[in-house]
C-alpha positions as CSV (number, residue, x, y, z in Angstrom):
1,M,-167.7,63.8,-53.4
2,I,-164.5,62.5,-55.0
3,R,-162.6,65.5,-53.6
4,T,-163.1,64.2,-50.1
5,L,-161.5,60.8,-50.7
6,P,-157.9,60.2,-49.4
7,G,-155.3,60.2,-52.1
8,W,-157.3,62.2,-54.7
9,K,-155.2,64.8,-56.5
10,T,-157.2,66.1,-59.5
11,T,-160.0,65.3,-61.9
12,R,-160.7,66.7,-65.4
13,L,-163.8,66.2,-67.5
14,I,-162.9,66.1,-71.2
15,T,-165.5,66.3,-74.0
16,S,-165.0,65.8,-77.7
17,E,-165.7,68.8,-79.8
18,D,-168.8,67.1,-81.3
19,G,-170.1,66.1,-77.9
20,A,-170.1,62.4,-78.7
21,G,-167.3,61.4,-76.3
22,V,-166.5,62.2,-72.7
23,V,-163.4,61.2,-70.7
24,I,-163.1,61.7,-66.9
25,Y,-159.3,62.0,-66.2
26,S,-158.4,61.6,-62.5
27,E,-155.0,61.6,-60.8
28,W,-154.4,59.8,-57.5
29,E,-151.5,59.6,-55.2
30,T,-151.1,55.8,-55.2
31,P,-152.8,52.7,-56.7
32,A,-154.0,51.9,-53.1
33,A,-155.9,55.2,-53.1
34,V,-157.6,54.1,-56.4
35,E,-158.5,50.8,-54.9
36,A,-160.0,52.5,-51.8
37,M,-162.1,54.7,-54.1
38,R,-163.3,51.7,-56.0
39,N,-164.4,50.0,-52.8
40,D,-165.9,53.1,-51.2
41,P,-169.7,52.4,-50.9
42,R,-170.5,56.0,-51.9
43,M,-168.5,55.6,-55.2
44,K,-169.9,52.2,-55.9
45,A,-173.4,53.8,-55.8
46,Y,-172.3,56.0,-58.8
47,F,-170.9,53.2,-61.0
48,P,-174.3,51.7,-62.1
49,R,-175.6,55.2,-63.0
50,I,-172.5,55.9,-65.1
51,A,-172.9,52.6,-66.9
52,E,-176.5,53.6,-67.8
53,L,-175.3,56.8,-69.4
54,A,-172.3,55.5,-71.4
55,S,-169.8,52.7,-71.7
56,L,-167.5,52.6,-68.7
57,D,-163.9,52.0,-69.6
58,S,-161.7,53.0,-66.7
59,L,-157.9,53.0,-66.9
60,M,-155.2,53.1,-64.3
61,G,-151.5,53.6,-65.0
62,S,-148.4,55.3,-63.7
63,M,-146.4,58.0,-65.4
64,V,-143.4,56.5,-67.2
65,A,-142.0,59.6,-68.6
66,S,-142.5,63.3,-68.7
67,A,-140.8,65.2,-71.5
68,A,-140.5,68.9,-72.3
69,P,-138.1,71.1,-74.2
70,E,-135.1,71.7,-71.9
71,H,-135.8,75.4,-71.5
72,V,-139.4,74.9,-70.2
73,A,-139.1,71.6,-68.3
74,T,-138.9,73.1,-64.8
75,A,-141.7,75.6,-65.4
76,A,-143.9,72.8,-67.0
77,Q,-143.4,70.5,-64.0
78,N,-144.5,73.3,-61.7
79,N,-147.4,74.6,-63.8
80,H,-148.9,71.9,-66.0
81,T,-151.9,71.3,-63.9
82,K,-152.8,75.0,-63.4
83,A,-155.9,76.6,-64.9
84,G,-155.4,77.9,-68.4
85,M,-153.3,75.0,-69.7
86,A,-154.4,72.7,-72.5
87,Q,-153.8,69.0,-73.0
88,M,-153.8,66.5,-75.7
89,V,-154.5,63.0,-74.4
90,V,-153.7,60.1,-76.7
91,I,-155.0,56.7,-75.8
92,Y,-153.5,53.7,-77.6
93,R,-155.2,50.3,-77.7
94,T,-153.1,47.2,-77.1
95,P,-150.9,46.7,-80.2
96,K,-150.3,43.3,-81.9
97,D,-146.6,43.6,-81.0
98,P,-146.2,45.6,-77.7
99,E,-142.4,45.4,-77.8
100,A,-142.2,46.8,-81.3
101,F,-144.7,49.5,-80.4
102,D,-142.7,50.6,-77.3
103,R,-139.4,50.6,-79.3
104,H,-140.8,52.9,-82.0
105,Y,-142.8,55.0,-79.5
106,F,-140.0,55.7,-77.1
107,E,-137.0,55.8,-79.6
108,T,-138.6,57.5,-82.5
109,H,-142.0,59.1,-81.8
110,I,-141.3,60.8,-78.5
111,P,-138.1,62.5,-79.7
112,L,-140.1,63.8,-82.7
113,A,-143.0,65.0,-80.5
114,K,-140.6,66.7,-78.1
115,K,-139.7,69.1,-80.9
116,L,-143.3,70.4,-81.2
117,P,-143.3,74.2,-80.9
118,G,-145.1,75.3,-77.7
119,L,-144.9,71.8,-76.0
120,R,-144.6,72.3,-72.2
121,S,-144.4,68.7,-71.1
122,Y,-145.1,65.2,-72.3
123,D,-146.3,62.5,-69.8
124,V,-146.6,58.8,-70.7
125,S,-148.4,56.1,-68.7
126,H,-146.3,53.3,-67.1
127,G,-147.3,49.9,-66.1
128,P,-150.7,48.2,-66.5
129,I,-153.7,50.3,-67.2
130,T,-156.7,48.8,-65.3
131,A,-160.4,49.6,-64.8
132,P,-162.7,49.6,-61.8
133,V,-165.1,47.6,-64.0
134,G,-164.0,45.2,-66.7
135,S,-160.7,44.9,-68.5
136,P,-159.9,47.8,-70.9
137,D,-158.0,47.2,-74.1
138,V,-155.7,50.2,-73.4
139,Y,-152.0,49.8,-73.6
140,R,-150.5,53.3,-73.3
141,I,-151.7,56.9,-72.6
142,G,-149.7,59.9,-73.7
143,T,-150.5,63.4,-72.4
144,L,-149.0,66.5,-74.0
145,H,-149.3,69.8,-72.2
146,F,-149.5,73.2,-74.0
147,D,-150.5,76.8,-73.0
148,D,-153.9,76.6,-74.8
149,L,-155.8,74.9,-77.7
150,A,-154.5,77.4,-80.2
151,A,-150.9,76.4,-79.3
152,I,-151.8,72.7,-80.0
153,K,-153.2,73.6,-83.4
154,T,-150.2,75.8,-84.2
155,A,-147.8,72.9,-83.1
156,F,-149.5,70.4,-85.4
157,A,-149.6,72.8,-88.3
158,S,-145.8,73.1,-88.1
159,P,-143.3,70.9,-90.0
160,E,-142.5,69.2,-86.6
161,G,-146.2,68.6,-86.0
162,Q,-146.7,67.2,-89.4
163,A,-143.7,64.8,-88.9
164,A,-145.0,63.7,-85.5
165,A,-148.5,63.1,-87.0
166,A,-147.1,61.1,-89.9
167,D,-145.0,59.1,-87.6
168,R,-148.0,58.2,-85.4
169,R,-149.7,56.7,-88.4
170,I,-146.7,54.3,-88.7
171,Y,-147.2,52.6,-85.3
172,A,-150.9,53.2,-85.0
173,P,-152.1,53.3,-88.6
174,D,-155.8,53.6,-88.2
175,A,-158.4,55.2,-85.9
176,S,-159.3,51.9,-84.3
177,G,-156.0,51.8,-82.4
178,V,-155.9,55.3,-81.0
179,Q,-158.2,57.9,-79.5
180,M,-157.2,61.6,-79.2
181,Y,-158.7,64.3,-77.0
182,L,-157.7,68.0,-77.0
183,F,-159.0,70.3,-74.3
184,D,-158.4,73.3,-72.1
185,N,-158.5,72.4,-68.4
186,R,-159.2,74.2,-65.2
187,T,-158.6,73.2,-61.6
188,V,-161.9,72.8,-59.7
């Protein structure tokens, strides 16, 4: 049904390896299209059922940056949503000091992460992240694109990956401030 709504671009269903968590990741052309979806009676009929199955934290943001190694940037922009790609979605809770978080994230962490071997592109949310129901405690979402899950594992086993992982623990030191999901995707 969601595919028939004006402004819908893509949706991905992401499950954790242990099956304990699920994320539905959708892209829309504009915030107005998201609002129209939220107000559509057909979609409103689904929200109570979803809330019965799990907690419903919905987020909305805009891409603030997309990064890729120079030699793959154009190819990544053209191909990052095609079947066969893998993504790492990192969701950060609202930090105690958002200004310090952003300074470190954009000036230190992203330059480190852009050195990951096999990284195709790096997207970052921009602006407020909102929910159709409730108010989420989510500040920033980063999405890293790779060829497959093996490429993600190889990237984070590398010295560059170890440096990026160690750096993440500086500005988001414990698991309560960050959620990470790794998955292969396919266009449906």
